[in-house]
MARKOLTI-873015 format. One record per atom (N, C-alpha, C): residue number from 1; residue in one letter; x, y, z; atom name. Coordinates in Angstrom, 3 decimals. Example, Ala and Ser with C-alpha at 12.3 -4.5 7.8 and 13.67 -1.06 7.14 Angstrom:
<atoms>
ATOM/vexza/dodo/px/py/pz/timar
ATOM/1/a/13.190/-5.690/7.800/N
ATOM/1/a/12.300/-4.500/7.800/CA
ATOM/1/a/13.200/-3.300/7.800/C
ATOM/2/s/12.850/-2.250/7.080/N
ATOM/2/s/13.670/-1.060/7.140/CA
ATOM/2/s/12.900/0.030/7.870/C
</atoms>
This chain:
<atoms>
ATOM/vexza/dodo/px/py/pz/timar
ATOM/1/m/17.639/-5.558/-2.793/N
ATOM/1/m/17.537/-5.987/-4.170/CA
ATOM/1/m/16.729/-4.932/-4.941/C
ATOM/2/p/17.216/-4.470/-6.084/N
ATOM/2/p/16.473/-3.491/-6.886/CA
ATOM/2/p/15.128/-4.050/-7.342/C
ATOM/3/i/14.123/-3.180/-7.295/N
ATOM/3/i/12.751/-3.552/-7.652/CA
ATOM/3/i/12.226/-2.562/-8.677/C
ATOM/4/s/11.429/-3.070/-9.596/N
ATOM/4/s/10.780/-2.237/-10.598/CA
ATOM/4/s/9.343/-2.713/-10.725/C
ATOM/5/q/8.441/-1.769/-10.996/N
ATOM/5/q/7.056/-2.186/-11.160/CA
ATOM/5/q/6.391/-1.424/-12.289/C
ATOM/6/a/5.349/-2.037/-12.828/N
ATOM/6/a/4.569/-1.434/-13.904/CA
ATOM/6/a/3.098/-1.728/-13.652/C
ATOM/7/r/2.272/-0.737/-13.959/N
ATOM/7/r/0.818/-0.896/-13.860/CA
ATOM/7/r/0.275/-0.772/-15.271/C
ATOM/8/v/-0.387/-1.842/-15.744/N
ATOM/8/v/-0.892/-1.885/-17.106/CA
ATOM/8/v/-2.423/-1.878/-17.063/C
ATOM/9/p/-3.032/-0.772/-17.481/N
ATOM/9/p/-4.494/-0.716/-17.490/CA
ATOM/9/p/-5.088/-1.706/-18.492/C
ATOM/10/t/-5.968/-2.568/-18.011/N
ATOM/10/t/-6.661/-3.546/-18.855/CA
ATOM/10/t/-7.791/-4.191/-18.052/C
ATOM/11/a/-8.880/-4.457/-18.741/N
ATOM/11/a/-9.990/-5.174/-18.107/CA
ATOM/11/a/-9.731/-6.683/-18.102/C
ATOM/12/e/-8.656/-7.109/-18.768/N
ATOM/12/e/-8.324/-8.530/-18.894/CA
ATOM/12/e/-7.150/-8.945/-17.999/C
ATOM/13/a/-6.892/-8.211/-16.941/N
ATOM/13/a/-5.729/-8.459/-16.084/CA
ATOM/13/a/-5.693/-9.880/-15.546/C
ATOM/14/s/-6.803/-10.374/-15.089/N
ATOM/14/s/-6.847/-11.725/-14.523/CA
ATOM/14/s/-6.492/-12.775/-15.574/C
ATOM/15/r/-7.004/-12.604/-16.772/N
ATOM/15/r/-6.713/-13.559/-17.855/CA
ATOM/15/r/-5.231/-13.541/-18.203/C
ATOM/16/y/-4.637/-12.356/-18.310/N
ATOM/16/y/-3.217/-12.254/-18.646/CA
ATOM/16/y/-2.346/-12.833/-17.533/C
ATOM/17/l/-2.717/-12.585/-16.287/N
ATOM/17/l/-1.974/-13.148/-15.162/CA
ATOM/17/l/-1.940/-14.670/-15.276/C
ATOM/18/k/-3.087/-15.272/-15.525/N
ATOM/18/k/-3.159/-16.734/-15.649/CA
ATOM/18/k/-2.328/-17.230/-16.837/C
ATOM/19/q/-2.393/-16.539/-17.972/N
ATOM/19/q/-1.624/-16.944/-19.151/CA
ATOM/19/q/-0.125/-16.876/-18.884/C
ATOM/20/l/0.322/-15.788/-18.278/N
ATOM/20/l/1.752/-15.627/-17.989/CA
ATOM/20/l/2.229/-16.705/-17.020/C
ATOM/21/c/1.474/-16.933/-15.971/N
ATOM/21/c/1.867/-17.958/-14.992/CA
ATOM/21/c/1.871/-19.345/-15.615/C
ATOM/22/r/0.869/-19.649/-16.399/N
ATOM/22/r/0.800/-20.960/-17.055/CA
ATOM/22/r/1.979/-21.135/-18.022/C
ATOM/23/h/2.300/-20.094/-18.754/N
ATOM/23/h/3.409/-20.147/-19.713/CA
ATOM/23/h/4.727/-20.502/-19.018/C
ATOM/24/w/5.004/-19.851/-17.906/N
ATOM/24/w/6.283/-20.069/-17.227/CA
ATOM/24/w/6.268/-21.264/-16.276/C
ATOM/25/s/5.099/-21.842/-16.033/N
ATOM/25/s/5.032/-22.967/-15.095/CA
ATOM/25/s/5.732/-24.215/-15.631/C
ATOM/26/h/6.033/-24.244/-16.912/N
ATOM/26/h/6.736/-25.389/-17.493/CA
ATOM/26/h/8.214/-25.385/-17.146/C
ATOM/27/k/8.739/-24.210/-16.760/N
ATOM/27/k/10.169/-24.093/-16.445/CA
ATOM/27/k/10.448/-23.756/-14.986/C
ATOM/28/f/9.482/-23.106/-14.333/N
ATOM/28/f/9.722/-22.590/-12.981/CA
ATOM/28/f/8.583/-23.006/-12.047/C
ATOM/29/p/8.863/-23.056/-10.731/N
ATOM/29/p/7.812/-23.417/-9.762/CA
ATOM/29/p/6.891/-22.223/-9.484/C
ATOM/30/v/6.018/-21.961/-10.407/N
ATOM/30/v/5.120/-20.806/-10.363/CA
ATOM/30/v/4.047/-21.002/-9.294/C
ATOM/31/e/3.694/-19.902/-8.640/N
ATOM/31/e/2.575/-19.899/-7.694/CA
ATOM/31/e/1.510/-18.978/-8.271/C
ATOM/32/e/0.283/-19.467/-8.359/N
ATOM/32/e/-0.802/-18.645/-8.886/CA
ATOM/32/e/-2.079/-18.976/-8.134/C
ATOM/33/s/-2.730/-17.960/-7.628/N
ATOM/33/s/-3.993/-18.166/-6.929/CA
ATOM/33/s/-4.890/-16.955/-7.174/C
ATOM/34/g/-5.858/-17.150/-8.015/N
ATOM/34/g/-6.831/-16.103/-8.281/CA
ATOM/34/g/-6.230/-14.851/-8.891/C
ATOM/35/d/-6.120/-13.817/-8.082/N
ATOM/35/d/-5.659/-12.521/-8.594/CA
ATOM/35/d/-4.187/-12.244/-8.303/C
ATOM/36/k/-3.428/-13.254/-7.893/N
ATOM/36/k/-2.000/-13.083/-7.607/CA
ATOM/36/k/-1.190/-14.201/-8.234/C
ATOM/37/g/0.014/-13.842/-8.661/N
ATOM/37/g/0.908/-14.830/-9.232/CA
ATOM/37/g/2.348/-14.490/-8.906/C
ATOM/38/r/3.189/-15.511/-8.859/N
ATOM/38/r/4.609/-15.328/-8.540/CA
ATOM/38/r/5.426/-16.283/-9.392/C
ATOM/39/v/6.410/-15.709/-10.109/N
ATOM/39/v/7.276/-16.515/-10.963/CA
ATOM/39/v/8.719/-16.335/-10.497/C
ATOM/40/p/9.308/-17.359/-9.891/N
ATOM/40/p/10.721/-17.282/-9.510/CA
ATOM/40/p/11.590/-17.732/-10.689/C
ATOM/41/f/12.143/-16.768/-11.400/N
ATOM/41/f/12.986/-17.073/-12.555/CA
ATOM/41/f/14.351/-17.620/-12.127/C
ATOM/42/g/14.628/-17.581/-10.861/N
ATOM/42/g/15.867/-18.075/-10.281/CA
ATOM/42/g/15.874/-17.657/-8.818/C
ATOM/43/e/16.901/-18.059/-8.105/N
ATOM/43/e/16.969/-17.713/-6.681/CA
ATOM/43/e/16.904/-16.213/-6.451/C
ATOM/44/d/17.477/-15.450/-7.377/N
ATOM/44/d/17.579/-14.009/-7.167/CA
ATOM/44/d/16.832/-13.194/-8.225/C
ATOM/45/r/15.899/-13.832/-8.952/N
ATOM/45/r/15.109/-13.133/-9.973/CA
ATOM/45/r/13.649/-13.535/-9.813/C
ATOM/46/i/12.813/-12.569/-9.423/N
ATOM/46/i/11.419/-12.875/-9.107/CA
ATOM/46/i/10.500/-11.874/-9.797/C
ATOM/47/c/9.375/-12.373/-10.267/N
ATOM/47/c/8.334/-11.512/-10.813/CA
ATOM/47/c/7.032/-11.847/-10.101/C
ATOM/48/t/6.302/-10.812/-9.699/N
ATOM/48/t/4.986/-11.018/-9.103/CA
ATOM/48/t/3.947/-10.254/-9.918/C
ATOM/49/f/2.743/-10.803/-9.931/N
ATOM/49/f/1.625/-10.194/-10.638/CA
ATOM/49/f/0.463/-10.045/-9.672/C
ATOM/50/e/-0.303/-8.977/-9.871/N
ATOM/50/e/-1.545/-8.806/-9.128/CA
ATOM/50/e/-2.575/-8.204/-10.075/C
ATOM/51/a/-3.707/-8.883/-10.192/N
ATOM/51/a/-4.760/-8.445/-11.100/CA
ATOM/51/a/-5.874/-7.757/-10.328/C
ATOM/52/s/-6.345/-6.658/-10.879/N
ATOM/52/s/-7.528/-5.982/-10.358/CA
ATOM/52/s/-8.495/-5.843/-11.536/C
ATOM/53/p/-9.715/-5.421/-11.308/N
ATOM/53/p/-10.659/-5.290/-12.425/CA
ATOM/53/p/-10.200/-4.296/-13.500/C
ATOM/54/e/-9.328/-3.355/-13.137/N
ATOM/54/e/-8.927/-2.334/-14.106/CA
ATOM/54/e/-7.459/-2.358/-14.524/C
ATOM/55/a/-6.619/-3.201/-13.910/N
ATOM/55/a/-5.190/-3.176/-14.260/CA
ATOM/55/a/-4.456/-4.434/-13.791/C
ATOM/56/l/-3.307/-4.668/-14.437/N
ATOM/56/l/-2.380/-5.711/-14.015/CA
ATOM/56/l/-1.151/-5.022/-13.452/C
ATOM/57/l/-0.835/-5.314/-12.202/N
ATOM/57/l/0.360/-4.770/-11.566/CA
ATOM/57/l/1.435/-5.841/-11.629/C
ATOM/58/m/2.583/-5.459/-12.159/N
ATOM/58/m/3.698/-6.391/-12.288/CA
ATOM/58/m/4.892/-5.811/-11.525/C
ATOM/59/q/5.605/-6.675/-10.823/N
ATOM/59/q/6.790/-6.242/-10.085/CA
ATOM/59/q/7.905/-7.249/-10.319/C
ATOM/60/v/9.090/-6.743/-10.651/N
ATOM/60/v/10.249/-7.609/-10.846/CA
ATOM/60/v/11.352/-7.178/-9.891/C
ATOM/61/a/12.155/-8.155/-9.475/N
ATOM/61/a/13.267/-7.887/-8.559/CA
ATOM/61/a/14.437/-8.784/-8.930/C
ATOM/62/t/15.618/-8.207/-8.941/N
ATOM/62/t/16.851/-8.940/-9.201/CA
ATOM/62/t/18.010/-8.101/-8.666/C
ATOM/63/p/19.136/-8.708/-8.327/N
ATOM/63/p/20.204/-7.968/-7.652/CA
ATOM/63/p/20.902/-6.872/-8.462/C
ATOM/64/d/20.952/-7.003/-9.784/N
ATOM/64/d/21.717/-5.998/-10.531/CA
ATOM/64/d/20.826/-5.234/-11.511/C
ATOM/65/p/21.122/-3.944/-11.732/N
ATOM/65/p/20.298/-3.106/-12.607/CA
ATOM/65/p/20.184/-3.640/-14.039/C
ATOM/66/a/21.255/-4.189/-14.601/N
ATOM/66/a/21.198/-4.727/-15.961/CA
ATOM/66/a/20.247/-5.922/-16.013/C
ATOM/67/g/20.303/-6.756/-14.993/N
ATOM/67/g/19.399/-7.898/-14.918/CA
ATOM/67/g/17.959/-7.453/-14.759/C
ATOM/68/l/17.754/-6.359/-14.048/N
ATOM/68/l/16.413/-5.822/-13.853/CA
ATOM/68/l/15.835/-5.363/-15.190/C
ATOM/69/t/16.642/-4.686/-15.982/N
ATOM/69/t/16.197/-4.242/-17.306/CA
ATOM/69/t/15.837/-5.437/-18.185/C
ATOM/70/r/16.661/-6.479/-18.174/N
ATOM/70/r/16.368/-7.679/-18.969/CA
ATOM/70/r/15.059/-8.325/-18.527/C
ATOM/71/l/14.861/-8.420/-17.213/N
ATOM/71/l/13.642/-9.040/-16.695/CA
ATOM/71/l/12.409/-8.200/-17.041/C
ATOM/72/e/12.518/-6.884/-16.945/N
ATOM/72/e/11.420/-5.998/-17.361/CA
ATOM/72/e/11.043/-6.283/-18.815/C
ATOM/73/n/12.055/-6.381/-19.670/N
ATOM/73/n/11.811/-6.609/-21.097/CA
ATOM/73/n/11.184/-7.967/-21.367/C
ATOM/74/v/11.654/-9.001/-20.688/N
ATOM/74/v/11.100/-10.345/-20.875/CA
ATOM/74/v/9.627/-10.366/-20.490/C
ATOM/75/v/9.312/-9.814/-19.333/N
ATOM/75/v/7.929/-9.825/-18.848/CA
ATOM/75/v/7.039/-8.979/-19.764/C
ATOM/76/s/7.500/-7.794/-20.131/N
ATOM/76/s/6.723/-6.922/-21.028/CA
ATOM/76/s/6.472/-7.583/-22.370/C
ATOM/77/d/7.525/-8.157/-22.959/N
ATOM/77/d/7.391/-8.795/-24.267/CA
ATOM/77/d/6.363/-9.923/-24.239/C
ATOM/78/h/6.401/-10.731/-23.191/N
ATOM/78/h/5.444/-11.831/-23.088/CA
ATOM/78/h/4.018/-11.311/-22.912/C
ATOM/79/l/3.837/-10.315/-22.072/N
ATOM/79/l/2.494/-9.760/-21.876/CA
ATOM/79/l/1.957/-9.204/-23.196/C
ATOM/80/l/2.766/-8.447/-23.910/N
ATOM/80/l/2.312/-7.859/-25.171/CA
ATOM/80/l/1.976/-8.947/-26.199/C
ATOM/81/r/2.706/-10.037/-26.192/N
ATOM/81/r/2.414/-11.149/-27.093/CA
ATOM/81/r/1.058/-11.781/-26.764/C
ATOM/82/f/0.795/-11.970/-25.468/N
ATOM/82/f/-0.467/-12.579/-25.065/CA
ATOM/82/f/-1.649/-11.629/-25.271/C
ATOM/83/a/-1.391/-10.343/-25.260/N
ATOM/83/a/-2.455/-9.336/-25.380/CA
ATOM/83/a/-2.536/-8.772/-26.794/C
ATOM/84/f/-2.229/-9.585/-27.796/N
ATOM/84/f/-2.163/-9.089/-29.169/CA
ATOM/84/f/-3.490/-8.526/-29.677/C
ATOM/85/r/-4.598/-8.935/-29.089/N
ATOM/85/r/-5.910/-8.417/-29.512/CA
ATOM/85/r/-6.226/-7.056/-28.904/C
ATOM/86/e/-5.458/-6.666/-27.921/N
ATOM/86/e/-5.708/-5.424/-27.181/CA
ATOM/86/e/-4.457/-4.551/-27.258/C
ATOM/87/n/-4.630/-3.290/-27.539/N
ATOM/87/n/-3.489/-2.380/-27.567/CA
ATOM/87/n/-3.222/-1.881/-26.152/C
ATOM/88/l/-2.215/-2.444/-25.514/N
ATOM/88/l/-1.885/-2.044/-24.138/CA
ATOM/88/l/-1.008/-0.797/-24.107/C
ATOM/89/g/-0.536/-0.367/-25.270/N
ATOM/89/g/0.351/0.792/-25.302/CA
ATOM/89/g/1.737/0.409/-24.818/C
ATOM/90/e/2.516/1.410/-24.499/N
ATOM/90/e/3.879/1.164/-24.002/CA
ATOM/90/e/3.816/0.846/-22.510/C
ATOM/91/i/4.527/-0.179/-22.114/N
ATOM/91/i/4.579/-0.553/-20.698/CA
ATOM/91/i/5.735/0.206/-20.061/C
ATOM/92/t/5.404/1.006/-19.060/N
ATOM/92/t/6.404/1.840/-18.399/CA
ATOM/92/t/6.704/1.291/-17.011/C
ATOM/93/w/7.972/0.997/-16.799/N
ATOM/93/w/8.429/0.469/-15.513/CA
ATOM/93/w/8.988/1.621/-14.685/C
ATOM/94/s/8.749/1.568/-13.380/N
ATOM/94/s/9.343/2.556/-12.480/CA
ATOM/94/s/10.142/1.823/-11.410/C
ATOM/95/r/11.314/2.333/-11.161/N
ATOM/95/r/12.242/1.684/-10.218/CA
ATOM/95/r/12.059/2.260/-8.819/C
ATOM/96/a/12.094/1.369/-7.849/N
ATOM/96/a/12.045/1.792/-6.452/CA
ATOM/96/a/13.445/2.220/-6.050/C
ATOM/97/a/13.520/3.277/-5.310/N
ATOM/97/a/14.839/3.799/-4.910/CA
ATOM/97/a/15.440/3.003/-3.787/C
</atoms>
């Protein structure tokens, strides 16, 4: 399954992880524990988060490249909305080969 990941430098990674997981927990069976989170957007579409003191690591996986791009955009858009007080800059995703 194609995978893409992004590392977003921020001192608020833990807070954003919790906000993102809480937001999607109304629709999906989200798993969140401390510095890790997992959002299954469907059987074949998954996003994971990991917070450190200096960054939020996000990883998305889905079977097709077009779906991967859509999932990257959905996750990025939501993070940027929640982080409106902080300029996170452009979120750059890198694909695993």
